[in-house]
All heavy atoms as a GROMACS GRO file, in nm:
protein
  634
    1VAL      N    1   9.286   9.629   9.391
    1VAL     CA    2   9.274   9.487   9.415
    1VAL      C    3   9.377   9.417   9.329
    1VAL      O    4   9.380   9.433   9.208
    1VAL     CB    5   9.133   9.436   9.376
    1VAL    CG1    6   9.124   9.286   9.386
    1VAL    CG2    7   9.028   9.500   9.465
    2ALA      N    8   9.464   9.342   9.392
    2ALA     CA    9   9.559   9.260   9.316
    2ALA      C   10   9.487   9.135   9.269
    2ALA      O   11   9.402   9.082   9.339
    2ALA     CB   12   9.677   9.222   9.406
    3LEU      N   13   9.518   9.090   9.150
    3LEU     CA   14   9.444   8.979   9.092
    3LEU      C   15   9.438   8.857   9.182
    3LEU      O   16   9.333   8.799   9.200
    3LEU     CB   17   9.502   8.940   8.956
    3LEU     CG   18   9.426   8.832   8.879
    3LEU    CD1   19   9.283   8.878   8.853
    3LEU    CD2   20   9.493   8.802   8.749
    4THR      N   21   9.549   8.819   9.243
    4THR     CA   22   9.545   8.700   9.328
    4THR      C   23   9.465   8.725   9.455
    4THR      O   24   9.434   8.633   9.527
    4THR     CB   25   9.686   8.651   9.365
    4THR    OG1   26   9.756   8.757   9.430
    4THR    CG2   27   9.762   8.606   9.243
    5SER      N   28   9.432   8.850   9.483
    5SER     CA   29   9.350   8.881   9.600
    5SER      C   30   9.203   8.898   9.562
    5SER      O   31   9.119   8.926   9.647
    5SER     CB   32   9.399   9.010   9.667
    5SER     OG   33   9.529   8.992   9.716
    6ALA      N   34   9.172   8.883   9.437
    6ALA     CA   35   9.035   8.901   9.390
    6ALA      C   36   8.956   8.772   9.404
    6ALA      O   37   8.908   8.714   9.308
    6ALA     CB   38   9.034   8.949   9.245
    7ASN      N   39   8.946   8.728   9.528
    7ASN     CA   40   8.869   8.607   9.557
    7ASN      C   41   8.820   8.616   9.701
    7ASN      O   42   8.877   8.687   9.782
    7ASN     CB   43   8.954   8.481   9.537
    7ASN     CG   44   9.078   8.479   9.624
    7ASN    OD1   45   9.166   8.563   9.609
    7ASN    ND2   46   9.084   8.386   9.717
    8ALA      N   47   8.714   8.545   9.728
    8ALA     CA   48   8.664   8.541   9.866
    8ALA      C   49   8.761   8.463   9.952
    8ALA      O   50   8.832   8.374   9.904
    8ALA     CB   51   8.527   8.476   9.867
    9SER      N   52   8.766   8.494  10.080
    9SER     CA   53   8.855   8.424  10.172
    9SER      C   54   8.832   8.274  10.164
    9SER      O   55   8.719   8.227  10.170
    9SER     CB   56   8.830   8.473  10.314
    9SER     OG   57   8.917   8.408  10.403
   10GLY      N   58   8.940   8.199  10.145
   10GLY     CA   59   8.932   8.054  10.137
   10GLY      C   60   8.906   8.001   9.998
   10GLY      O   61   8.917   7.882   9.973
   11ALA      N   62   8.872   8.088   9.904
   11ALA     CA   63   8.846   8.045   9.766
   11ALA      C   64   8.977   8.043   9.687
   11ALA      O   65   9.077   8.103   9.728
   11ALA     CB   66   8.747   8.139   9.699
   12SER      N   67   8.977   7.976   9.575
   12SER     CA   68   9.096   7.969   9.490
   12SER      C   69   9.133   8.107   9.438
   12SER      O   70   9.047   8.190   9.413
   12SER     CB   71   9.069   7.878   9.369
   12SER     OG   72   9.050   7.746   9.411
   13SER      N   73   9.262   8.129   9.420
   13SER     CA   74   9.310   8.252   9.360
   13SER      C   75   9.265   8.258   9.216
   13SER      O   76   9.253   8.155   9.149
   13SER     CB   77   9.462   8.259   9.365
   13SER     OG   78   9.507   8.262   9.497
   14THR      N   79   9.244   8.379   9.168
   14THR     CA   80   9.205   8.396   9.029
   14THR      C   81   9.330   8.413   8.942
   14THR      O   82   9.433   8.461   8.989
   14THR     CB   83   9.112   8.518   9.012
   14THR    OG1   84   9.179   8.633   9.061
   14THR    CG2   85   8.983   8.498   9.089
   15LEU      N   86   9.319   8.373   8.817
   15LEU     CA   87   9.431   8.385   8.724
   15LEU      C   88   9.401   8.481   8.610
   15LEU      O   89   9.492   8.520   8.537
   15LEU     CB   90   9.465   8.248   8.665
   15LEU     CG   91   9.506   8.140   8.766
   15LEU    CD1   92   9.532   8.009   8.694
   15LEU    CD2   93   9.628   8.183   8.845
   16ALA      N   94   9.275   8.520   8.593
   16ALA     CA   95   9.235   8.610   8.486
   16ALA      C   96   9.118   8.695   8.534
   16ALA      O   97   9.040   8.652   8.620
   16ALA     CB   98   9.196   8.529   8.362
   17VAL      N   99   9.104   8.814   8.477
   17VAL     CA  100   9.003   8.908   8.525
   17VAL      C  101   8.860   8.855   8.511
   17VAL      O  102   8.774   8.888   8.593
   17VAL     CB  103   9.014   9.046   8.458
   17VAL    CG1  104   9.146   9.112   8.494
   17VAL    CG2  105   8.997   9.038   8.308
   18ASP      N  106   8.834   8.771   8.413
   18ASP     CA  107   8.697   8.721   8.396
   18ASP      C  108   8.655   8.628   8.509
   18ASP      O  109   8.536   8.607   8.532
   18ASP     CB  110   8.681   8.653   8.260
   18ASP     CG  111   8.769   8.531   8.242
   18ASP    OD1  112   8.877   8.524   8.305
   18ASP    OD2  113   8.732   8.443   8.163
   19GLU      N  114   8.751   8.576   8.585
   19GLU     CA  115   8.718   8.486   8.695
   19GLU      C  116   8.658   8.559   8.817
   19GLU      O  117   8.601   8.495   8.904
   19GLU     CB  118   8.841   8.408   8.739
   19GLU     CG  119   8.890   8.310   8.633
   19GLU     CD  120   9.010   8.231   8.681
   19GLU    OE1  121   9.014   8.193   8.800
   19GLU    OE2  122   9.101   8.207   8.599
   20PHE      N  123   8.673   8.690   8.822
   20PHE     CA  124   8.610   8.765   8.931
   20PHE      C  125   8.517   8.874   8.876
   20PHE      O  126   8.492   8.976   8.939
   20PHE     CB  127   8.713   8.823   9.029
   20PHE     CG  128   8.807   8.925   8.970
   20PHE    CD1  129   8.779   9.060   8.981
   20PHE    CD2  130   8.924   8.886   8.910
   20PHE    CE1  131   8.867   9.155   8.930
   20PHE    CE2  132   9.013   8.980   8.859
   20PHE     CZ  133   8.984   9.115   8.869
   21GLU      N  134   8.461   8.846   8.760
   21GLU     CA  135   8.370   8.941   8.694
   21GLU      C  136   8.251   8.977   8.784
   21GLU      O  137   8.201   9.089   8.780
   21GLU     CB  138   8.321   8.882   8.562
   21GLU     CG  139   8.244   8.978   8.476
   21GLU     CD  140   8.218   8.923   8.337
   21GLU    OE1  141   8.255   8.807   8.308
   21GLU    OE2  142   8.159   8.998   8.258
   22HIS      N  143   8.207   8.883   8.867
   22HIS     CA  144   8.095   8.909   8.958
   22HIS      C  145   8.126   9.019   9.059
   22HIS      O  146   8.036   9.080   9.116
   22HIS     CB  147   8.055   8.780   9.032
   22HIS     CG  148   8.162   8.728   9.123
   22HIS    ND1  149   8.273   8.660   9.076
   22HIS    CD2  150   8.176   8.737   9.257
   22HIS    CE1  151   8.351   8.629   9.178
   22HIS    NE2  152   8.294   8.674   9.290
   23MET      N  153   8.255   9.050   9.079
   23MET     CA  154   8.295   9.154   9.175
   23MET      C  155   8.309   9.292   9.111
   23MET      O  156   8.318   9.393   9.180
   23MET     CB  157   8.428   9.115   9.240
   23MET     CG  158   8.422   8.989   9.325
   23MET     SD  159   8.585   8.939   9.387
   23MET     CE  160   8.616   9.069   9.507
   24TRP      N  161   8.311   9.298   8.978
   24TRP     CA  162   8.336   9.423   8.908
   24TRP      C  163   8.245   9.538   8.952
   24TRP      O  164   8.294   9.651   8.966
   24TRP     CB  165   8.327   9.404   8.758
   24TRP     CG  166   8.437   9.321   8.698
   24TRP    CD1  167   8.538   9.256   8.763
   24TRP    CD2  168   8.455   9.291   8.562
   24TRP    NE1  169   8.617   9.187   8.674
   24TRP    CE2  170   8.568   9.208   8.550
   24TRP    CE3  171   8.386   9.326   8.446
   24TRP    CZ2  172   8.615   9.162   8.428
   24TRP    CZ3  173   8.432   9.280   8.324
   24TRP    CH2  174   8.545   9.198   8.316
   25PRO      N  175   8.116   9.514   8.975
   25PRO     CA  176   8.030   9.626   9.014
   25PRO      C  177   8.074   9.692   9.146
   25PRO      O  178   8.040   9.808   9.172
   25PRO     CB  179   7.892   9.563   9.031
   25PRO     CG  180   7.895   9.441   8.945
   25PRO     CD  181   8.036   9.392   8.955
   26ASN      N  182   8.152   9.623   9.228
   26ASN     CA  183   8.198   9.677   9.356
   26ASN      C  184   8.336   9.741   9.348
   26ASN      O  185   8.390   9.785   9.450
   26ASN     CB  186   8.200   9.566   9.462
   26ASN     CG  187   8.064   9.506   9.483
   26ASN    OD1  188   7.965   9.577   9.495
   26ASN    ND2  189   8.058   9.374   9.486
   27LEU      N  190   8.397   9.743   9.230
   27LEU     CA  191   8.533   9.794   9.212
   27LEU      C  192   8.532   9.926   9.135
   27LEU      O  193   8.447   9.948   9.050
   27LEU     CB  194   8.618   9.691   9.137
   27LEU     CG  195   8.623   9.551   9.197
   27LEU    CD1  196   8.698   9.457   9.104
   27LEU    CD2  197   8.687   9.555   9.335
   28ASP      N  198   8.628  10.012   9.166
   28ASP     CA  199   8.640  10.138   9.093
   28ASP      C  200   8.705  10.116   8.956
   28ASP      O  201   8.678  10.192   8.863
   28ASP     CB  202   8.724  10.238   9.172
   28ASP     CG  203   8.652  10.286   9.298
   28ASP    OD1  204   8.528  10.294   9.296
   28ASP    OD2  205   8.721  10.313   9.397
   29ALA      N  206   8.790  10.017   8.944
   29ALA     CA  207   8.860   9.991   8.818
   29ALA      C  208   8.906   9.846   8.813
   29ALA      O  209   8.928   9.784   8.916
   29ALA     CB  210   8.980  10.083   8.804
   30VAL      N  211   8.920   9.796   8.692
   30VAL     CA  212   8.976   9.663   8.668
   30VAL      C  213   9.080   9.679   8.559
   30VAL      O  214   9.052   9.733   8.453
   30VAL     CB  215   8.866   9.562   8.622
   30VAL    CG1  216   8.930   9.428   8.586
   30VAL    CG2  217   8.760   9.545   8.729
   31PHE      N  218   9.202   9.634   8.587
   31PHE     CA  219   9.311   9.642   8.490
   31PHE      C  220   9.349   9.501   8.450
   31PHE      O  221   9.380   9.418   8.534
   31PHE     CB  222   9.432   9.713   8.552
   31PHE     CG  223   9.401   9.853   8.598
   31PHE    CD1  224   9.364   9.878   8.729
   31PHE    CD2  225   9.405   9.958   8.508
   31PHE    CE1  226   9.334  10.005   8.772
   31PHE    CE2  227   9.374  10.086   8.549
   31PHE     CZ  228   9.339  10.111   8.681
   32ASP      N  229   9.348   9.475   8.322
   32ASP     CA  230   9.377   9.341   8.272
   32ASP      C  231   9.518   9.336   8.216
   32ASP      O  232   9.547   9.384   8.108
   32ASP     CB  233   9.276   9.303   8.164
   32ASP     CG  234   9.290   9.160   8.117
   32ASP    OD1  235   9.384   9.091   8.161
   32ASP    OD2  236   9.205   9.116   8.037
   33GLY      N  237   9.609   9.277   8.294
   33GLY     CA  238   9.747   9.262   8.250
   33GLY      C  239   9.775   9.124   8.192
   33GLY      O  240   9.889   9.086   8.173
   34GLY      N  241   9.666   9.050   8.167
   34GLY     CA  242   9.682   8.916   8.113
   34GLY      C  243   9.674   8.809   8.220
   34GLY      O  244   9.674   8.837   8.340
   35ARG      N  245   9.668   8.688   8.177
   35ARG     CA  246   9.656   8.573   8.267
   35ARG      C  247   9.785   8.552   8.346
   35ARG      O  248   9.895   8.564   8.292
   35ARG     CB  249   9.623   8.450   8.183
   35ARG     CG  250   9.594   8.326   8.263
   35ARG     CD  251   9.539   8.216   8.171
   35ARG     NE  252   9.498   8.102   8.248
   35ARG     CZ  253   9.382   8.091   8.312
   35ARG    NH1  254   9.293   8.188   8.304
   35ARG    NH2  255   9.351   7.984   8.382
   36ILE      N  256   9.773   8.521   8.474
   36ILE     CA  257   9.888   8.493   8.559
   36ILE      C  258   9.935   8.350   8.533
   36ILE      O  259   9.858   8.255   8.543
   36ILE     CB  260   9.853   8.511   8.708
   36ILE    CG1  261   9.821   8.657   8.735
   36ILE    CG2  262   9.965   8.461   8.798
   36ILE    CD1  263   9.780   8.685   8.877
   37ALA      N  264  10.063   8.335   8.503
   37ALA     CA  265  10.117   8.204   8.467
   37ALA      C  266  10.163   8.121   8.587
   37ALA      O  267  10.185   8.002   8.575
   37ALA     CB  268  10.234   8.222   8.371
   38SER      N  269  10.174   8.184   8.705
   38SER     CA  270  10.232   8.114   8.820
   38SER      C  271  10.139   8.013   8.885
   38SER      O  272  10.181   7.939   8.973
   38SER     CB  273  10.278   8.214   8.925
   38SER     OG  274  10.169   8.286   8.976
   39GLY      N  275  10.015   8.009   8.846
   39GLY     CA  276   9.923   7.912   8.903
   39GLY      C  277   9.839   7.969   9.016
   39GLY      O  278   9.843   8.086   9.045
   40ARG      N  279   9.764   7.881   9.080
   40ARG     CA  280   9.667   7.923   9.181
   40ARG      C  281   9.718   7.911   9.324
   40ARG      O  282   9.641   7.903   9.417
   40ARG     CB  283   9.540   7.839   9.166
   40ARG     CG  284   9.468   7.861   9.037
   40ARG     CD  285   9.330   7.797   9.037
   40ARG     NE  286   9.271   7.804   8.906
   40ARG     CZ  287   9.206   7.908   8.858
   40ARG    NH1  288   9.188   8.015   8.930
   40ARG    NH2  289   9.155   7.905   8.736
   41SER      N  290   9.847   7.911   9.344
   41SER     CA  291   9.898   7.893   9.479
   41SER      C  292   9.879   8.016   9.568
   41SER      O  293   9.894   8.007   9.689
   41SER     CB  294  10.045   7.852   9.476
   41SER     OG  295  10.121   7.946   9.408
   42GLY      N  296   9.846   8.129   9.512
   42GLY     CA  297   9.818   8.249   9.590
   42GLY      C  298   9.943   8.313   9.647
   42GLY      O  299  10.056   8.277   9.615
   43SER      N  300   9.920   8.410   9.732
   43SER     CA  301  10.029   8.486   9.792
   43SER      C  302  10.098   8.406   9.903
   43SER      O  303  10.036   8.328   9.973
   43SER     CB  304   9.975   8.614   9.854
   43SER     OG  305   9.908   8.692   9.757
   44THR      N  306  10.226   8.431   9.918
   44THR     CA  307  10.300   8.374  10.029
   44THR      C  308  10.272   8.462  10.151
   44THR      O  309  10.282   8.584  10.144
   44THR     CB  310  10.451   8.373  10.000
   44THR    OG1  311  10.473   8.292   9.884
   44THR    CG2  312  10.531   8.318  10.117
   45ILE      N  313  10.235   8.400  10.263
   45ILE     CA  314  10.204   8.474  10.385
   45ILE      C  315  10.304   8.432  10.493
   45ILE      O  316  10.322   8.313  10.519
   45ILE     CB  317  10.060   8.448  10.433
   45ILE    CG1  318   9.961   8.489  10.324
   45ILE    CG2  319  10.033   8.520  10.564
   45ILE    CD1  320   9.819   8.452  10.355
   46VAL      N  321  10.368   8.533  10.554
   46VAL     CA  322  10.471   8.509  10.655
   46VAL      C  323  10.435   8.586  10.782
   46VAL      O  324  10.399   8.703  10.776
   46VAL     CB  325  10.609   8.554  10.602
   46VAL    CG1  326  10.717   8.529  10.704
   46VAL    CG2  327  10.643   8.484  10.472
   47ASP      N  328  10.446   8.519  10.896
   47ASP     CA  329  10.423   8.582  11.026
   47ASP      C  330  10.555   8.639  11.076
   47ASP      O  331  10.648   8.566  11.107
   47ASP     CB  332  10.368   8.478  11.124
   47ASP     CG  333  10.343   8.533  11.264
   47ASP    OD1  334  10.377   8.650  11.291
   47ASP    OD2  335  10.289   8.458  11.347
   48LEU      N  336  10.562   8.772  11.083
   48LEU     CA  337  10.683   8.841  11.125
   48LEU      C  338  10.666   8.902  11.264
   48LEU      O  339  10.735   8.998  11.300
   48LEU     CB  340  10.718   8.952  11.025
   48LEU     CG  341  10.740   8.906  10.881
   48LEU    CD1  342  10.761   9.026  10.790
   48LEU    CD2  343  10.856   8.810  10.870
   49THR      N  344  10.578   8.848  11.344
   49THR     CA  345  10.546   8.903  11.476
   49THR      C  346  10.670   8.926  11.562
   49THR      O  347  10.678   9.025  11.634
   49THR     CB  348  10.447   8.810  11.551
   49THR    OG1  349  10.331   8.793  11.471
   49THR    CG2  350  10.409   8.866  11.685
   50ASP      N  351  10.767   8.837  11.555
   50ASP     CA  352  10.886   8.846  11.641
   50ASP      C  353  11.003   8.923  11.579
   50ASP      O  354  11.113   8.924  11.634
   50ASP     CB  355  10.934   8.706  11.680
   50ASP     CG  356  10.834   8.631  11.765
   50ASP    OD1  357  10.760   8.697  11.839
   50ASP    OD2  358  10.831   8.507  11.757
   51ALA      N  359  10.980   8.988  11.466
   51ALA     CA  360  11.089   9.057  11.395
   51ALA      C  361  11.154   9.162  11.484
   51ALA      O  362  11.088   9.231  11.562
   51ALA     CB  363  11.035   9.123  11.269
   52LYS      N  364  11.287   9.172  11.471
   52LYS     CA  365  11.365   9.269  11.548
   52LYS      C  366  11.448   9.355  11.452
   52LYS      O  367  11.495   9.306  11.350
   52LYS     CB  368  11.458   9.197  11.645
   52LYS     CG  369  11.383   9.122  11.754
   52LYS     CD  370  11.480   9.053  11.847
   52LYS     CE  371  11.414   8.986  11.964
   52LYS     NZ  372  11.308   8.894  11.935
   53ALA      N  373  11.465   9.480  11.487
   53ALA     CA  374  11.541   9.571  11.402
   53ALA      C  375  11.686   9.588  11.448
   53ALA      O  376  11.763   9.658  11.384
   53ALA     CB  377  11.472   9.708  11.400
   54ASP      N  378  11.724   9.521  11.556
   54ASP     CA  379  11.859   9.542  11.610
   54ASP      C  380  11.963   9.444  11.558
   54ASP      O  381  12.077   9.443  11.604
   54ASP     CB  382  11.855   9.536  11.763
   54ASP     CG  383  11.813   9.399  11.817
   54ASP    OD1  384  11.794   9.305  11.738
   54ASP    OD2  385  11.799   9.388  11.940
   55GLY      N  386  11.926   9.360  11.462
   55GLY     CA  387  12.021   9.267  11.403
   55GLY      C  388  12.031   9.132  11.472
   55GLY      O  389  12.100   9.044  11.423
   56THR      N  390  11.967   9.114  11.588
   56THR     CA  391  11.969   8.984  11.653
   56THR      C  392  11.872   8.890  11.582
   56THR      O  393  11.770   8.934  11.528
   56THR     CB  394  11.929   8.995  11.803
   56THR    OG1  395  11.798   9.049  11.812
   56THR    CG2  396  12.026   9.080  11.880
   57PRO      N  397  11.903   8.761  11.578
   57PRO     CA  398  11.815   8.665  11.511
   57PRO      C  399  11.676   8.660  11.575
   57PRO      O  400  11.662   8.683  11.695
   57PRO     CB  401  11.888   8.531  11.530
   57PRO     CG  402  12.028   8.567  11.557
   57PRO     CD  403  12.023   8.698  11.631
   58TRP      N  404  11.576   8.636  11.494
   58TRP     CA  405  11.438   8.626  11.539
   58TRP      C  406  11.366   8.522  11.456
   58TRP      O  407  11.407   8.490  11.344
   58TRP     CB  408  11.368   8.761  11.530
   58TRP     CG  409  11.392   8.833  11.401
   58TRP    CD1  410  11.498   8.914  11.371
   58TRP    CD2  411  11.312   8.828  11.282
   58TRP    NE1  412  11.489   8.958  11.241
   58TRP    CE2  413  11.375   8.907  11.184
   58TRP    CE3  414  11.193   8.764  11.249
   58TRP    CZ2  415  11.323   8.925  11.057
   58TRP    CZ3  416  11.140   8.782  11.122
   58TRP    CH2  417  11.206   8.862  11.028
   59ASN      N  418  11.262   8.464  11.512
   59ASN     CA  419  11.188   8.357  11.443
   59ASN      C  420  11.075   8.413  11.357
   59ASN      O  421  11.011   8.512  11.394
   59ASN     CB  422  11.128   8.260  11.544
   59ASN     CG  423  11.234   8.178  11.614
   59ASN    OD1  424  11.334   8.144  11.555
   59ASN    ND2  425  11.211   8.148  11.739
   60PHE      N  426  11.053   8.348  11.244
   60PHE     CA  427  10.936   8.377  11.162
   60PHE      C  428  10.876   8.244  11.118
   60PHE      O  429  10.942   8.141  11.123
   60PHE     CB  430  10.971   8.464  11.041
   60PHE     CG  431  11.047   8.392  10.931
   60PHE    CD1  432  10.981   8.336  10.823
   60PHE    CD2  433  11.185   8.383  10.936
   60PHE    CE1  434  11.051   8.271  10.722
   60PHE    CE2  435  11.256   8.319  10.835
   60PHE     CZ  436  11.189   8.263  10.728
   61ARG      N  437  10.751   8.247  11.081
   61ARG     CA  438  10.691   8.124  11.030
   61ARG      C  439  10.613   8.153  10.903
   61ARG      O  440  10.559   8.262  10.885
   61ARG     CB  441  10.600   8.058  11.135
   61ARG     CG  442  10.474   8.129  11.165
   61ARG     CD  443  10.395   8.058  11.278
   61ARG     NE  444  10.271   8.128  11.301
   61ARG     CZ  445  10.156   8.100  11.242
   61ARG    NH1  446  10.147   8.001  11.155
   61ARG    NH2  447  10.048   8.170  11.268
   62VAL      N  448  10.612   8.055  10.815
   62VAL     CA  449  10.536   8.065  10.691
   62VAL      C  450  10.395   8.017  10.720
   62VAL      O  451  10.375   7.903  10.762
   62VAL     CB  452  10.602   7.981  10.579
   62VAL    CG1  453  10.516   7.981  10.453
   62VAL    CG2  454  10.742   8.032  10.551
   63VAL      N  455  10.299   8.104  10.700
   63VAL     CA  456  10.159   8.071  10.724
   63VAL      C  457  10.101   8.001  10.602
   63VAL      O  458  10.026   7.905  10.614
   63VAL     CB  459  10.077   8.199  10.756
   63VAL    CG1  460   9.930   8.167  10.776
   63VAL    CG2  461  10.135   8.268  10.879
   64ARG      N  462  10.138   8.049  10.482
   64ARG     CA  463  10.096   7.984  10.356
   64ARG      C  464  10.212   7.994  10.258
   64ARG      O  465  10.268   8.101  10.238
   64ARG     CB  466   9.971   8.054  10.300
   64ARG     CG  467   9.922   7.986  10.171
   64ARG     CD  468   9.790   8.042  10.123
   64ARG     NE  469   9.809   8.176  10.068
   64ARG     CZ  470   9.709   8.258  10.039
   64ARG    NH1  471   9.584   8.223  10.061
   64ARG    NH2  472   9.732   8.378   9.990
   65ASP      N  473  10.247   7.881  10.198
   65ASP     CA  474  10.360   7.876  10.105
   65ASP      C  475  10.345   7.975   9.990
   65ASP      O  476  10.433   8.055   9.964
   65ASP     CB  477  10.379   7.735  10.049
   65ASP     CG  478  10.431   7.637  10.153
   65ASP    OD1  479  10.459   7.679  10.267
   65ASP    OD2  480  10.444   7.519  10.119
   66GLY      N  481  10.238   7.969   9.916
   66GLY     CA  482  10.215   8.061   9.806
   66GLY      C  483  10.314   8.048   9.692
   66GLY      O  484  10.400   7.962   9.689
   67SER      N  485  10.301   8.142   9.598
   67SER     CA  486  10.379   8.135   9.474
   67SER      C  487  10.519   8.194   9.486
   67SER      O  488  10.600   8.178   9.396
   67SER     CB  489  10.304   8.205   9.362
   67SER     OG  490  10.283   8.341   9.395
   68ALA      N  491  10.549   8.264   9.594
   68ALA     CA  492  10.680   8.328   9.609
   68ALA      C  493  10.753   8.278   9.734
   68ALA      O  494  10.826   8.353   9.798
   68ALA     CB  495  10.663   8.479   9.615
   69LEU      N  496  10.734   8.152   9.769
   69LEU     CA  497  10.791   8.099   9.892
   69LEU      C  498  10.943   8.116   9.900
   69LEU      O  499  10.995   8.176   9.995
   69LEU     CB  500  10.754   7.952   9.912
   69LEU     CG  501  10.813   7.886  10.036
   69LEU    CD1  502  10.761   7.954  10.162
   69LEU    CD2  503  10.783   7.738  10.038
   70SER      N  504  11.017   8.063   9.805
   70SER     CA  505  11.164   8.067   9.812
   70SER      C  506  11.220   8.208   9.820
   70SER      O  507  11.299   8.237   9.910
   70SER     CB  508  11.225   7.993   9.693
   70SER     OG  509  11.197   7.856   9.705
   71PRO      N  510  11.182   8.300   9.730
   71PRO     CA  511  11.240   8.434   9.740
   71PRO      C  512  11.196   8.508   9.868
   71PRO      O  513  11.272   8.587   9.923
   71PRO     CB  514  11.192   8.507   9.615
   71PRO     CG  515  11.080   8.426   9.560
   71PRO     CD  516  11.100   8.285   9.609
   72THR      N  517  11.078   8.479   9.918
   72THR     CA  518  11.032   8.542  10.040
   72THR      C  519  11.114   8.495  10.160
   72THR      O  520  11.162   8.575  10.240
   72THR     CB  521  10.882   8.514  10.064
   72THR    OG1  522  10.807   8.565   9.954
   72THR    CG2  523  10.832   8.577  10.192
   73VAL      N  524  11.131   8.364  10.172
   73VAL     CA  525  11.210   8.308  10.282
   73VAL      C  526  11.354   8.360  10.274
   73VAL      O  527  11.412   8.400  10.375
   73VAL     CB  528  11.206   8.153  10.281
   73VAL    CG1  529  11.310   8.094  10.375
   73VAL    CG2  530  11.066   8.105  10.318
   74GLU      N  531  11.413   8.363  10.156
   74GLU     CA  532  11.550   8.412  10.140
   74GLU      C  533  11.562   8.558  10.185
   74GLU      O  534  11.659   8.595  10.253
   74GLU     CB  535  11.594   8.400   9.994
   74GLU     CG  536  11.618   8.257   9.951
   74GLU     CD  537  11.641   8.243   9.800
   74GLU    OE1  538  11.661   8.347   9.732
   74GLU    OE2  539  11.637   8.130   9.751
   75THR      N  540  11.464   8.640  10.150
   75THR     CA  541  11.467   8.781  10.188
   75THR      C  542  11.454   8.798  10.338
   75THR      O  543  11.529   8.875  10.400
   75THR     CB  544  11.355   8.859  10.116
   75THR    OG1  545  11.375   8.847   9.975
   75THR    CG2  546  11.354   9.005  10.156
   76VAL      N  547  11.362   8.726  10.401
   76VAL     CA  548  11.343   8.736  10.546
   76VAL      C  549  11.469   8.688  10.618
   76VAL      O  550  11.514   8.751  10.715
   76VAL     CB  551  11.218   8.659  10.592
   76VAL    CG1  552  11.206   8.658  10.743
   76VAL    CG2  553  11.092   8.720  10.529
   77GLN      N  554  11.529   8.580  10.570
   77GLN     CA  555  11.651   8.529  10.632
   77GLN      C  556  11.767   8.629  10.617
   77GLN      O  557  11.849   8.643  10.708
   77GLN     CB  558  11.689   8.394  10.574
   77GLN     CG  559  11.593   8.285  10.619
   77GLN     CD  560  11.616   8.151  10.550
   77GLN    OE1  561  11.665   8.145  10.438
   77GLN    NE2  562  11.580   8.044  10.618
   78LYS      N  563  11.771   8.699  10.508
   78LYS     CA  564  11.874   8.801  10.485
   78LYS      C  565  11.871   8.909  10.593
   78LYS      O  566  11.973   8.966  10.628
   78LYS     CB  567  11.852   8.864  10.346
   78LYS     CG  568  11.943   8.977  10.311
   78LYS     CD  569  11.909   9.029  10.173
   78LYS     CE  570  11.981   9.159  10.143
   78LYS     NZ  571  11.943   9.210  10.011
   79TYR      N  572  11.752   8.934  10.648
   79TYR     CA  573  11.736   9.038  10.750
   79TYR      C  574  11.726   8.982  10.891
   79TYR      O  575  11.674   9.046  10.980
   79TYR     CB  576  11.616   9.126  10.716
   79TYR     CG  577  11.643   9.209  10.593
   79TYR    CD1  578  11.601   9.168  10.468
   79TYR    CD2  579  11.717   9.326  10.603
   79TYR    CE1  580  11.629   9.242  10.355
   79TYR    CE2  581  11.747   9.401  10.492
   79TYR     CZ  582  11.702   9.359  10.366
   79TYR     OH  583  11.732   9.433  10.255
   80GLY      N  584  11.778   8.860  10.913
   80GLY     CA  585  11.789   8.804  11.047
   80GLY      C  586  11.682   8.706  11.088
   80GLY      O  587  11.684   8.654  11.199
   81GLY      N  588  11.588   8.678  11.001
   81GLY     CA  589  11.482   8.584  11.033
   81GLY      C  590  11.531   8.440  11.030
   81GLY      O  591  11.610   8.402  10.944
   82VAL      N  592  11.485   8.361  11.125
   82VAL     CA  593  11.516   8.218  11.132
   82VAL      C  594  11.382   8.146  11.121
   82VAL      O  595  11.293   8.166  11.202
   82VAL     CB  596  11.585   8.181  11.266
   82VAL    CG1  597  11.609   8.032  11.274
   82VAL    CG2  598  11.715   8.259  11.282
   83ARG      N  599  11.370   8.064  11.017
   83ARG     CA  600  11.242   7.998  10.992
   83ARG      C  601  11.209   7.896  11.100
   83ARG      O  602  11.287   7.808  11.131
   83ARG     CB  603  11.242   7.931  10.856
   83ARG     CG  604  11.107   7.876  10.819
   83ARG     CD  605  11.101   7.828  10.678
   83ARG     NE  606  10.969   7.775  10.645
   83ARG     CZ  607  10.937   7.724  10.530
   83ARG    NH1  608  11.025   7.717  10.433
   83ARG    NH2  609  10.815   7.677  10.509
   84SER      N  610  11.090   7.911  11.154
   84SER     CA  611  11.036   7.816  11.253
   84SER      C  612  10.946   7.720  11.179
   84SER      O  613  10.862   7.761  11.100
   84SER     CB  614  10.955   7.895  11.358
   84SER     OG  615  10.884   7.806  11.440
   85HIS      N  616  10.963   7.591  11.202
   85HIS     CA  617  10.882   7.490  11.134
   85HIS      C  618  10.780   7.433  11.230
   85HIS      O  619  10.791   7.321  11.278
   85HIS     CB  620  10.970   7.379  11.077
   85HIS     CG  621  11.062   7.426  10.970
   85HIS    ND1  622  11.022   7.444  10.841
   85HIS    CD2  623  11.192   7.463  10.973
   85HIS    CE1  624  11.122   7.489  10.768
   85HIS    NE2  625  11.228   7.501  10.846
   86GLU      N  626  10.678   7.515  11.262
   86GLU     CA  627  10.574   7.471  11.355
   86GLU      C  628  10.481   7.373  11.289
   86GLU      O  629  10.449   7.380  11.178
   86GLU     CB  630  10.493   7.591  11.404
   86GLU     CG  631  10.576   7.685  11.486
   86GLU     CD  632  10.497   7.806  11.529
   86GLU    OE1  633  10.373   7.806  11.522
   86GLU    OE2  634  10.560   7.903  11.570
   0.00000   0.00000   0.00000
């Protein structure tokens, strides 16, 4: 379980292991690497349904901005993705 994923769907992302202590009995292990400094914006989610491997441009859309929006968009664009602003 990645720390930012240690929350119920729709709930705020966690920043420290004690924030999901109620889930510990259901986990095999908990690793505490310290508090996350990036905030509660959660993971960046991108829809790559139209991705193509042949080098032709294809559309992608950002489903949730998250904490890694800029580097994620840059990486997808590097591989032929064209951001759709739906």
